[in-house]
Phi, psi and omega in degrees: 000129178297154185292328179290322172298318180296320179298313188299320181294317176299313179299328184280336183248337185245127172281169183303319181296323179288327178291318180298316180301316181298315178303313180293320182296319181289328180289321175293322179297317181288326175295322178299313186296320182298331179275000182269130182218146182285152173283130179265135176245135179237129177197181179291154182302311182249062185259114175297328176301315184296315177304319180294322179297311181301320187271333183240355179236079186299330175297334178264316186282319183232020184261168180232155168241120177255108177292150180299137186299334179272356185229066194272357179224178188288326179294317179293324181292320182293311178296321176297319173301319182287317181290326180290335179289338183261330183253346182271114183246336186300309184294336181286329188283344177286343185257116180249138188246153169242123195257134169246130174274131181241119177270127180273160185302322184281358186092008178284170182223130177232172183217151175238118181263118183261135170290118190296335178293341177275355176295341180283345184283158178300154183301328179267016175302136182306144180243132175262122181257112189251126184251129184283176179265204185293127180058026180262214178172190183291346180263008175296143186306309182301331178273326177294330176282347178261319187304313180305322177304314180300313181300320179297331185258017175087016175253136171281136185245123177242103183270122183275153174229119181283173182312127180075357183258161176066025181085004177285146165276149179272125184265329180233159181287059174210131175264209174243168178206174178292337182264346188263118183250357187295322175293324177292318181294320177301317184284330171296315182295323178297315178294325175296325186279326181273344177229065186299340188259359181263131169297138183247134177237129181266132177228124180240140176247130173061240182294325176301325179291329171295315178296319181290320177294322180296313181297313183294320170300319183295318185279337179059229184286349179279351182303149177268358180273144177279328185198164183219138172236123181250118191242123180053049177285139172286333173068294184245105186284334177294309179297325182295317180288326180291320174294321178293329183267356180281352176234158181287326178292319181296318186282310188274337179260297185282318181288330174288320183292321175297321182292314178308313184294316179296323178298311177302321181289326175286329173300319187299325188247007181299327180303328186294318183292318182292323185269358178292154183299132178055067189292328184290322179289321181289335181279354182048044177067022178286124174258114184306320182294325174296320180295314181292337185265358179297134181263321187243169183302312180294329176292320174298312177300327182284316180289328190233295192305304187289334172291316184297327184250018167062040171264150187283323185223157181291336178290322180292316177301313181294324180293312183292332182280341189291127182280350181297324178291346182264351186303322181302328183274003183283125188245006184235158181302132184221128177247128174258119183246117181218165174236153189281347182245028177285125185275351181254301178262082196287154188294338180294347181270350184290129184274073184303316182305319181288327180295310178309325190272350183244111189289354182267009189229138177229130176256128176241123182234145174246154179291331181228176175145335177075192179268097178060043173257279182052048175274139178228162184099176184263284180257330170269085188294133177231152174266140192273325194299333182300323184292309177291326176297319177289330177290323172299308185300316175304315186296317182294319179293323181293310178296329181293327184275338184276150178283052180256161179303146183275172184283154185287134181268131182278138181244141177272147176302154177313138170066020180238127176241137183286339184292339184237006178281147176301146178279131184252114180250115181260096183292332185290338185292325183288350181247008180285152180301139180296139179096359185268151176272150182244111176062015179071001183240343181249147176243119175251116186248143169252141185300151182288116179229151179280079181295320182293314178304314176301320178301316181295317180298317179300316178302311178298322181293324180296309183298320179294317177301320180298314176296309185307310185299320186291320176298319175290325177291334184276324187260349182206160173256023178302132173305340178303323179300319177296326180292324181287328176298315179304314177303320175300318178294323179292317178300316186290320175299315184291329178295313185297322182290320179294326178291322182293320179275339181262340180076026178264000000 
């Protein structure tokens, strides 16, 4: 059928409103497709864990993350995650917890919240130990969105609450920090003693990911965990705060918001510090007025956190708290899940070189996702990360139960300690074309996608829209012709954009 006849037929049967709706639908579809990117895997060259991931974790090995069209960048994803944590109450009401209180040796108090839906599972069912981020708890939205999926797949979920979090009162003049892992270790020991037959998998989010990974690295082969998953980990706190403050948005929006949250947390528990015996000694030279007047995250940590844990400077606290330096000592299967547009835990802090050197670690990155956002869908937003996390957990448990050789444990050279070695960050790796080798030891894989077919379809669609628009402009002054011309321009732009980001 000639194009002119086809256009006349459309004009006779389709009104301007329907054409406009069609154009908008096409634009939304193209926008959605342009936000789709493959998951990149970075790992050691001969890693049995990587082979396990490629064969048993389709969301990581052959999967894509398609960001919600209305949340196209990391800032929108991050802000949406933050707002949903404040205004969304309905989904939290569907999740019920049963709480175990754990009394620590120094008199402190922490809590473990168990999903009651997992009580129906066998006594030896695998347990996912979930640790919240900065100032959070078991009721954080990103945890509430994850826990129900775990129970449905046969995992018991144990959501941890640090000192003063999750409605807990502070019993001693000490809070929690990114450097202090003893409380986490005590909760893991408690779960291990009460569930001796259950494999334990540690999952941390944001600062909780840093604490979890640091604890696993400190314990090495002695850890009681079977596997570890680190989600949106800041890794290097010194570099992270520098990068955060390098932009106005990072400094004035995120750093201020985090500082305000911590100040409110400190206000809530400040009476415990003031009324403690020998308060000057117990306060570790903390000046409450300095804490309450802190504007940015590093100012709060300098006024309170580093003093509470007896660090001489805030830089020393950040350096000692950074989990990146413990990555070489990780001896269990570990998944690092990050995205490249995270405005809080920035991708430049990812210790790629240490990932390459440790066969027990796999790094999975997406191009978008924000800070613990990963929202996908149009109107009914859903989070993407529960699926790859649970696939990894299932794969690890399957291999753990099978009589197969265990993963190779990395050993440090004599007289060398990973705890004191400088953190090496290879920033350039994250910007290399997908599929290229790094130093001959790392493999970065992109999921198999029909890039050639996609290229042809896009080219054909551009040509078709151009011809169709020309015919409308020739035969009618209908405004729909202008809209179609605009659509052609959008498609052409998206084609160039997809080509630039996908390397096709």
